[in-house]
C-alpha positions as CSV (number, residue, x, y, z in Angstrom):
1,M,12.3,54.0,41.7
2,R,13.2,56.5,39.0
3,F,14.0,55.9,35.3
4,F,15.9,58.3,33.1
5,L,15.6,57.1,29.5
6,V,17.3,58.5,26.4
7,F,15.9,57.6,23.0
8,K,17.8,58.6,19.9
9,K,14.7,58.5,17.7
10,P,11.0,59.1,18.6
11,H,10.1,55.6,17.4
12,L,11.4,52.0,17.7
13,K,10.9,48.9,15.7
14,F,9.2,46.0,17.6
15,E,8.7,42.8,15.6
16,E,7.2,44.1,12.3
17,K,5.7,47.3,13.8
18,D,7.1,50.8,14.0
19,L,6.1,52.2,17.4
20,E,6.1,55.8,18.4
21,V,7.7,56.6,21.7
22,D,6.0,59.5,23.3
23,E,4.9,60.6,26.8
24,S,1.6,58.9,26.7
25,A,3.2,55.5,26.4
26,F,4.9,56.0,29.8
27,W,1.8,57.3,31.5
28,R,0.1,54.0,30.7
29,I,2.7,51.9,32.6
30,H,0.9,50.2,35.5
31,R,3.0,47.0,36.1
32,L,6.7,46.2,36.0
33,G,8.9,43.2,36.2
34,S,8.4,39.4,35.9
35,K,6.0,39.4,38.9
36,E,4.1,42.4,37.4
37,S,4.4,44.6,40.5
38,V,1.9,47.4,40.6
39,V,3.5,50.8,40.0
40,S,2.4,54.4,39.7
41,V,3.9,56.9,37.2
42,I,4.1,60.3,38.9
43,D,6.1,62.3,36.4
44,V,6.9,62.1,32.7
45,R,9.1,64.8,31.1
46,R,10.3,65.1,27.5
47,K,13.4,66.9,26.5
48,D,14.5,67.0,22.8
49,D,18.0,67.3,21.5
50,V,19.8,65.8,24.5
51,K,23.5,65.6,23.7
52,A,25.9,62.8,24.5
53,E,28.7,64.4,26.6
54,S,32.0,63.2,28.2
55,G,34.0,64.3,31.2
56,R,33.7,64.1,35.0
57,I,30.2,64.3,36.5
58,I,28.3,63.7,39.7
59,S,25.6,61.0,39.4
60,N,22.9,59.8,41.7
61,Y,21.7,57.1,39.3
62,S,23.1,53.6,38.8
63,F,25.7,53.3,36.1
64,P,27.5,50.4,34.3
65,V,31.2,49.8,34.9
66,V,32.3,49.3,31.3
67,D,34.8,50.7,28.9
68,G,34.7,54.5,29.1
69,I,33.1,54.7,32.5
70,K,35.3,54.9,35.6
71,P,33.9,55.3,39.1
72,R,36.1,57.8,40.9
73,E,34.7,58.7,44.3
74,C,31.7,58.2,46.5
75,L,30.7,61.6,47.8
76,Q,27.8,60.6,49.9
77,G,25.3,57.9,50.6
78,R,25.6,54.1,50.2
79,W,26.4,52.4,46.9
80,F,27.0,48.7,46.0
81,Y,27.9,46.7,43.0
82,E,25.4,44.4,41.3
83,V,25.8,42.3,38.2
84,Y,23.1,42.5,35.4
85,T,22.7,41.1,31.9
86,S,23.7,43.8,29.4
87,P,20.6,45.6,28.3
88,K,22.2,46.2,24.9
89,D,22.5,42.4,24.2
90,L,19.1,41.1,25.2
91,L,17.9,38.4,22.7
92,Y,14.6,36.4,22.8
93,S,14.3,32.9,21.3
94,E,14.0,29.3,22.5
95,K,17.7,29.0,22.8
96,T,18.5,32.5,24.0
97,N,16.6,34.8,26.5
98,P,17.6,37.1,29.4
99,I,17.2,34.3,32.0
100,L,19.4,31.8,30.1
101,T,21.9,34.5,29.4
102,Y,22.2,35.4,33.1
103,L,22.4,31.8,34.2
104,R,25.2,31.1,31.6
105,K,26.9,34.3,32.8
106,E,27.0,35.7,29.3
107,T,27.3,39.4,28.7
108,L,27.1,40.2,32.4
109,I,28.0,43.8,33.4
110,P,28.7,45.1,36.9
111,F,26.6,48.2,37.8
112,V,27.2,50.6,40.7
113,I,23.8,51.0,42.4
114,P,22.8,53.8,44.8
115,I,20.8,53.1,48.0
116,L,18.3,55.8,48.7
117,V,18.0,55.9,52.5
118,T,16.2,59.3,52.9
119,R,15.0,61.7,50.2
120,G,17.0,64.6,51.8
121,S,20.4,62.9,51.3
122,E,20.5,61.4,47.8
123,P,23.6,59.3,47.1
124,E,26.3,61.0,44.9
125,Y,29.2,59.4,43.0
126,I,31.9,61.1,40.9
127,V,32.1,59.3,37.6
128,E,34.6,59.9,34.7
129,V,33.0,59.3,31.3
130,S,34.8,59.0,28.0
131,D,34.3,57.4,24.6
132,P,32.6,54.9,23.9
133,A,30.4,55.8,26.8
134,A,28.6,59.1,27.4
135,F,26.5,61.0,29.9
136,Y,23.2,62.8,29.3
137,R,22.0,65.8,31.1
138,V,18.5,67.1,31.5
139,D,18.1,70.1,33.8
140,E,20.0,69.1,37.0
141,E,19.8,65.4,36.4
142,T,22.6,63.4,34.7
143,V,22.6,59.7,33.7
144,V,25.6,57.7,32.5
145,G,25.4,55.0,29.8
146,W,26.3,54.1,26.2
147,K,26.8,56.6,23.4
148,E,25.6,54.3,20.6
């Protein structure tokens, strides 16, 4: 599993704390998910000044199907649709949390998900991206998401 994360600022606010987001935070990840599956981080890279871009790109990462993001053509590999709670709208309280939001079918978004069968043939999909969405490029890798 690979993650490609874009942060606008090198810090984020959590409850009353201002937390710095740097490479060391990601090297310390050892468990993920509700069942706390054991994971190993094998690479963490930082790139400053990543620009939000628009246009037609080839992606091998999952992407949401929302305003400004149009799947155009599967070039290779297997892809499928899966529905997730919008990561932008997650709230936590007694009356609202990601599980209740999902069960109530609130703020659900379809995502196009690649299936990695072999490392030598990564899935590729042509995606057209325009405002209010964006894509972000770091070296040869490109991820599609929200501009804001």
